[in-house]
N, C-alpha and C positions, 0 to 999 in steps of 0.2 A: 909714519903711517897710523895715522889715527882710524882709519877706516878698515884696518885688516883684522881685527878680532870679529866685527861685525860679518865682514865677507866670509872669514873661515867658519864661523858659526852656520851661516846661512849654507854654505857648501857642505858643510858635515850634515846639516838636516836635510839637505837633498840626496846626499849619499845614503842616509840611512832610510831614506823614504818617508819621512815623518809628513810631508806634504801630499802623500797620494790619498784618495778619498778611502781606500779600502783600511786605512789605518783607523779611521773612525768607526767603520763597522766592526771591525775585530774588537776595538776597546768596547764599543757597547754591546757586543754580541753576549757575554754572560748575563747583564741585566735583562736583556731581550729574551733569553731563553727563561729565565726565572718568571718574568712576566706570562710567557708563553705557558708555561707548565703550571703554574700556580694560580694563574688568574683567568687567562684566556681560554684554556680548556676547560677547566670546571664549568666557566659559563656556558661555551658552546654544546658541552655534553649535557648539562642541565637544559638547555633548550629543545636539544634532539630527545631527550625523554620526556619532555612535556607534551609531545607530540604521540605519546602512547599511553594507554590506561595501563597503569602499572600497580600491581597489588602484592604486598608482602605474603599473602595467602593463596595466591594463584600465580601459575607459572605461565599462564598465558597472557601476553601482554599485545594484545590487539592494536593496531594503528588506527588513531582517532582524530588525527589532523590537530586542527584548531577546537576540537570538541571540548577539551578542557578549560581552555580560555573562554570559550561561550559559556560554559557551566559557571566559571568564577563570575563573569561579568554579569550574569543574571541574578546573583545573590546580593541581597541588601548589605550583608557583612563586609563586603568587598568595598563598596562605596562609602560605607561608614569608615572602614579603615583607611581609605584614600583620603577622605575629607580630614580625619585627624591627622595623618601624616602631612598633609598641606599645611594645616595649621602650625604644626611642631616646626616644619622646616620653613615657614614665611617667620614665624616668632622668634627662632633662632638667628636666622641671618639677620633680619633687622635690629633686634635687641643686640646681638653681637657684634656687628658693624658699627652701630651707633656707639656702643660703649668702648670700642676699640679706637675708633676715631677721636672721641673726647679724652679719653686717658693719652692715648698719643700725643695729642697736642699738649696737654698739660704736663707730660714728662719730658716732652722735647724742650720745654721752658727751663726745666731742672739742668743746671750747670754742674753742681757738685753732689757726688754719691748716685750717679745716674746708674753705675754698673750693680750698686747694692740694690736699689729700688727694683731695677731690671731683674735682678735674681729673685726677690721676694715676689714680683708679677709672675713669674713662670712656675712658681710652686704648684698652683692648682693643676697645671698640665702633666705635672710627674706622678699625681696622685692617680691610683688605678681606679678604674669606673667601678669596680666592685666597692672599695672604699669610700668613694664618693657617693654612691647610691645608698649604702648605710649611713654616711653623715647626713643626707638630706631626709633620708627616711626618720631618723631621729629628731632631727631639728625641726621638721614639720608634723610631727606627732601630736595628734588632737589632744591628748591629755597633758603631756609635760614639754611640748615643743617651745622654743625660745618666742617664735612669732604669737603664738596663742598666749604665753605668758604675760608679753607684752600688752597684747590687747585686753585681756583680763585686768591687768593693772591700771588700763586707761577705763576700764568700765565697759568695754565692748566685749560681746561674746565671742566665744573661740570658733574658730571655722574648720570645718572637716576638710583639711587640705587633702588628704590621701583617701577619702572615702567618696567624693564628690567628682565627678568627671570634670568639670570646668576648672575647680581649683587644682586637681591633680596634673592637668594639663599645663597650668601654670608653673607648678613645682617642677615638672620633667623639663619645661622650657628654661627655667632659672638654672637648673642643675647642669643641663649641657652648655648652657652660655658661661657658667662659672669653669667649667673644665676646658672649653676651647678658647676662651677670651685670651689667655696669655699667648696663645701663637699668633693670633690675629693683631693682638698689639705690638708683639715683637716686630712683623712685618710692617704695620703702620708707623711705628717708631723708627725703625729701620730706614723705611723710605722717606720720611720725612727729615733726617739728618742727613741724608745721601743729597736729597734735594736742596736743603739749605746750604750745604757747602758749596754745591755746584753753582748756584745761583749767586752766592757771595763772590764767588772767584771770577764769575763771567760778567759781573755787574760793573757797567762804565762807571768812570770817576765822576762824582758829583750827582749821580742818579740814586734817589731815595730809593731805600729796600721796598716800600710799599707806598700804594696811593694812600692818601688820606681818606679814613672811613672804611679801610678795607675790614671786612668780619671774617667771620668762620666760614661764611657761604662761599663768600668770593675767593678765599684761599683754597677751600676744597675744589673748587670749579678750575682753578690755575693747576693745581695738583693733578686732576682728571685729564685737562688739556697740556699737560707738560710744559706748563709756562710757571714755573716756581718764582715767585717774588716774596720771601720770607719777609713778615713784618718784625720791626725791632721794639714794637711797644710792649 
């Protein structure tokens, strides 16, 4: 009776009720409660308070509706901050994803010592934000920072990295990418390794792993289209 263990396991599963939908709700309830208490409730409460005029020196809190939003949208500081935020987000996403894809493809070619290299790659992610900020503040110091030391050695004047808005934005973007790159790199590398294994197992006999002339752009397109054909070059 080769099928008895499977049948008995399925029967036990049905008896215990693991196939009922409410099991999934019960299992996810603790996480949903935490999200509701510590994330959803503060956001909703802050949105409700934003409809009132609240002052720490005045007990009266009149309802102003969207007056606070109208006041904020009418200030040039808001639009300047929004513009800087957009530049920061765009720079971090573009630079971070580009480096993650490039390094992911490079690490995917390494056969020996991949675990050790992966451990080194994740080190920036475990560094605290305060330590990373202090490190980049010291590194880009206008007087003794490493980039300015290199520029002075090459005969080029130093750059005010932290006192100029344009260069300070570059430093902040680089610091954020350095912090978040390991996590994105692990996602890309893990996806590439999974895709390569599945494609190699499903490849028909005698079919080449990739077409001649396939480059990085075509490989990325196949990854995005879920048509992985890893190259062996």
